[in-house]
N, C-alpha and C positions, 0 to 999 in steps of 0.2 A: 342583829338579825341572826336567827339560826339557820342551819342548813335546810330544815324543813320549809321555812319561810322563803328561802332562796329558790327552792325547787318549785314552790307555788308561784313565785314571780316569774321564773322561767316558763311555766306552763301558761301564765296569764300573757306573757309576751307572745307565745305562740298562738294563743286565741286572738289577741289584738292584731297580730300580723298575718294571721291565716297561713302560717308556715310551721315547720318543726321548731322546737325550742332552740334558741340561739346558743345556748351553753355559756352565755356571758355571766350567769350567776351560778355556775356549777360548783365553784369553790366557795369556801366560807369567807365571810366578810371580814375586812381588816380596816383599821383606821390609819390613815396616812396624815402625818403632821397635824393632828387635830389640836384644837384649842377648846377651852370650855365654851359652851354654847349658851347664849342668852335666850331667855324665853319671851323677851319683850318683842313685840311685833312693830314694824314701822307702818306708817299710814299707807293705805292702798296707793299704788302707783310708784312707790319707792322700793328699790330692791334691798334685800337683806344685806347686812355687812358680812363680808367674807374675808379670810386671811389674806394678807398682803402678798404672800408668795403665789397666789393664784391670779394676781393682776397682770394684764398685758398678754398679747398674743406670743406664743412661742415661735411663730413663723411656720412656714411650710416644711414638714417633715413627714416621711412615710409613716403611716400609722394613724393614730388618733391625737389630735390637738384639742385641749380643753383650756379655757381661760375665762376670766371674769373681768369686766371693766365697768365704766359708769353706765353703760346701757344694759348690763346683765351678763348672763352666761352665754358661752359660744362653744360649740362642738364641730370640729371639721375632721373629715377623713380623707386620705389619699394614699397612693402607693406608687412605686416605681417599677413594678413588675411588667413583663411583656404581655401578660394576660389580665383579663378583667378579674376583679375580687369583689366579694360580697362582704360588706361591713354590716354588723347588726349590734343591737344593744339595748339597754334600758337604763333609765335614770329614775330613782325613787326617792321620795321624801315624805315626811308626815306633814309638812307644810303644803303649800300650793305652788305649782308651776304655772306661771302666767305668761301671757304674751308670746306664745310658741309661734315661731316663724321658720319656714324652710328656706334653705340657702342653696341655690343652684342644683336643684334636684331634677331628674329626668323622670319620664313617664313610668318606669318600672320601680322607682324608689318609693318607699313608704315611711311616713312619719305619723305616728298615732299617739294622741294625748289621751290618757285615761279619763273617763267621765268624772272621776273623783278629784281630778287635778293633782293627784300624788305621784303620777308616773308618766313617762314618755317611753315609747318604744319605737325603734327604727330599723329599717333594713334598706341598704343602699347598694345597688349594683354600680360599683365604682370602675370607671374606665381610665383612671390615672389622673383625672382632674380633681376638683374639690367638690365634695358633697357635704352638707351640714345642716345645722339648725341653731337657733338662738332662742333664749327664754329668760324670763326673770323669775324671782322667787318671792313668796309672801309667807311670812311666819315660818320659815324653814330652818330648823336647828341643824340639819345636816342634808347632804345630797350623797346618795349612793350611786356610784357609776359602775356599769359592767359592760364590757365590749367583747365582740367576737369578730373574727375574720375567717371567711370560708369555713364557718362551723367550729372553729377552735378559739379558745380564749386568747385575747390579744396579750402578747408578752408585755409586761410592765416597761421593758426598755423601748417599746414602740408606742408608749403613751407619754405625751409631753404636756405638763400643766404650767400655766403662767409663762411670763417672758423669760424666766430662767430655764424653762424646759424641764422642771422637776418631774421625776419619774416616781409613780407610786410604788410602794413595796410589793403590791399584789394587784391583780385584777380578778374580782371586783375590789373597789376601794371606796372609802368614805371621806368626804371633806366636811368638817364641822364649821359652823358659822362662827365668826369672830365675836367676841364678847362685846 
């Protein structure tokens, strides 16, 4: 994805969310620990195969936690600050994001799935507890993640992926489907 496409995604997030752009896709895209992606799709109701390093929850840590398991993908946000924080972001794929469900959201939190099934956008007012969502994928060769907190791109050191808590090289970042 080029910078122009990322700017469009940021603008689309703003439209979906009814707010200003999150800034999550302000930087250029990079690939983190990618593997070659297969174009073979699994039958409906089965999640795509993803790299083993994404498997298992990294546990609670300030920032953004992302992981995959037998039920699909999971994204959670939290913080340890004395004041509330706003987390926002977007996930994009050329495949389809399916089975999207919110986890522990409050009335001011928003989670919006694009009508084309290729993107999710969110904006959570986090009070120090856990906010998040779950989803599966269908025919997705990659997932592109971008996150912001209080209008600033989340530092890669505050993003933990999989049980080992792997940090991406940058935010936004791409995870490619396992072969």
